[in-house]
C-alpha positions as CSV (number, residue, x, y, z in Angstrom):
1,M,5.6,-14.3,33.2
2,T,2.5,-13.2,31.4
3,L,2.1,-9.8,29.8
4,A,-0.4,-8.8,32.4
5,E,2.0,-9.8,35.2
6,R,4.8,-7.9,33.5
7,L,2.6,-4.8,33.4
8,G,1.9,-5.2,37.1
9,E,5.6,-5.5,38.0
10,D,6.6,-2.6,35.8
11,L,3.8,-0.5,37.4
12,K,5.3,-1.2,40.8
13,Q,8.7,-0.1,39.6
14,A,7.3,3.1,38.0
15,L,5.5,3.9,41.3
16,K,8.8,3.6,43.2
17,A,10.5,5.7,40.6
18,R,7.7,8.3,40.7
19,D,7.5,8.2,36.9
20,T,4.0,9.8,36.5
21,V,3.6,9.2,32.8
22,R,4.6,5.6,33.0
23,V,2.4,5.0,36.1
24,S,-0.7,6.6,34.4
25,T,-0.1,4.7,31.1
26,L,0.4,1.4,32.8
27,R,-2.7,1.9,34.9
28,L,-4.7,2.7,31.8
29,A,-3.3,-0.4,30.0
30,R,-4.1,-2.6,33.0
31,A,-7.6,-1.2,33.1
32,A,-8.1,-1.9,29.4
33,L,-6.9,-5.5,29.9
34,H,-9.2,-5.9,32.9
35,N,-12.2,-4.6,30.9
36,A,-11.4,-7.0,28.0
37,E,-11.2,-9.9,30.5
38,I,-14.6,-8.9,31.9
39,Q,-16.0,-8.8,28.3
40,R,-14.7,-12.2,27.5
41,G,-15.4,-13.7,30.9
42,R,-11.9,-15.2,31.2
43,T,-8.2,-14.4,31.5
44,L,-6.6,-13.1,28.3
45,T,-3.9,-14.9,26.5
46,D,-0.7,-12.9,25.9
47,E,-1.7,-12.6,22.2
48,E,-5.2,-11.2,23.2
49,A,-3.5,-8.9,25.7
50,Q,-1.2,-7.6,22.9
51,E,-4.2,-7.0,20.7
52,V,-5.7,-4.8,23.5
53,L,-2.5,-2.9,23.8
54,R,-2.3,-2.5,20.0
55,L,-5.7,-0.9,20.2
56,E,-4.6,1.4,23.0
57,A,-1.5,2.3,20.9
58,R,-3.7,3.1,17.9
59,R,-5.9,5.3,20.0
60,R,-2.7,7.2,21.1
61,R,-1.6,7.6,17.4
62,E,-5.1,9.0,16.5
63,A,-5.0,11.4,19.4
64,I,-1.6,12.6,18.4
65,E,-2.8,13.4,14.9
66,A,-6.0,15.1,16.2
67,F,-4.0,17.2,18.8
68,R,-1.5,18.3,16.1
69,R,-4.3,19.3,13.7
70,A,-5.8,21.4,16.6
71,G,-2.4,23.0,17.4
72,R,-2.2,21.3,20.8
73,E,1.4,20.3,20.7
74,E,1.7,19.8,24.5
75,L,-1.1,17.3,24.5
76,A,0.3,15.5,21.4
77,H,3.7,15.3,23.2
78,R,2.0,13.7,26.2
79,E,0.3,11.1,24.0
80,E,3.6,10.4,22.3
81,L,5.2,9.6,25.7
82,E,2.3,7.2,26.5
83,L,2.6,5.6,23.1
84,A,6.3,5.0,23.7
85,V,5.5,3.2,27.0
86,L,2.8,1.0,25.3
87,L,5.1,0.1,22.4
88,E,7.6,-1.5,24.9
89,Y,5.0,-4.3,25.4
90,L,4.3,-5.0,21.8
91,P,6.4,-6.9,19.2
92,R,8.6,-4.7,17.0
93,P,6.6,-3.5,14.0
94,L,7.7,-4.6,10.6
95,S,9.7,-2.2,8.5
96,E,8.3,-1.0,5.2
97,E,10.8,-3.3,3.4
98,E,9.8,-6.4,5.4
99,L,6.1,-5.7,4.9
100,R,6.7,-5.2,1.2
101,R,8.5,-8.5,0.9
102,I,5.6,-10.3,2.7
103,V,3.1,-8.6,0.4
104,H,5.0,-9.7,-2.7
105,E,5.4,-13.3,-1.4
106,T,1.7,-13.5,-0.5
107,I,0.6,-12.1,-3.9
108,R,2.8,-14.7,-5.6
109,R,1.6,-17.5,-3.4
110,L,-2.1,-16.7,-3.9
111,G,-1.7,-16.0,-7.6
112,A,-3.2,-12.5,-7.3
113,H,-3.1,-10.3,-10.3
114,T,-5.8,-7.7,-10.2
115,G,-7.5,-5.2,-7.9
116,R,-10.3,-7.8,-7.3
117,D,-7.8,-9.8,-5.3
118,V,-7.0,-7.0,-2.9
119,G,-9.2,-8.2,-0.1
120,R,-8.0,-11.7,-0.3
121,V,-4.4,-10.7,-0.2
122,V,-4.8,-8.2,2.6
123,G,-6.6,-10.8,4.7
124,A,-3.8,-13.3,4.1
125,V,-1.1,-10.8,4.9
126,M,-2.8,-9.6,8.1
127,R,-3.0,-13.2,9.3
128,E,0.7,-13.6,8.7
129,V,1.9,-10.3,10.3
130,R,-0.4,-10.8,13.3
131,G,-0.5,-7.2,14.6
132,R,3.0,-6.2,13.5
133,A,1.6,-3.9,10.8
134,E,-1.4,-1.6,10.4
135,G,-4.2,-2.7,8.1
136,R,-4.1,0.6,6.2
137,D,-0.4,0.1,5.5
138,V,-0.9,-3.4,4.3
139,E,-3.8,-2.4,2.0
140,R,-1.8,0.6,0.6
141,L,1.1,-1.7,-0.3
142,V,-1.2,-4.4,-1.8
143,R,-3.0,-1.8,-3.9
144,E,0.3,-0.3,-5.0
145,V,1.7,-3.7,-6.0
146,L,-1.4,-4.9,-7.8
147,G,-1.8,-1.5,-9.5
148,S,-5.3,-0.7,-8.2
149,G,-5.4,2.8,-6.7
150,P,-7.4,3.7,-3.6
């Protein structure tokens, strides 16, 4: 079963259960996937679908931060609920320790030593983790390890 099919089946179950948060989140996710398919002119692979869902999850995280800064806790809570639904369809993110290990291995493998190597290392790590870590976290760790501040 593809990721899109799973979303459709889960939407049916959420409708039957009258789970309004889940229904609205899954509908938005399916719409985002549909829009991406229209843009590409073809059906998405599961990896491409996951990338679309990662983007939706990132939007939720940004909205949570913005609502909290504005003192709108009830809206932040709603976004957190939606984020939790989206995360069910994405691979488990790497822990800080797992990501740190990958960064160290990549730096060793590439022979990186200075801040000039940050971009090359970040690119290699991002290819390896394939959406299981945020780029800003990878860059922060690479800069930390290579000793080149922000």
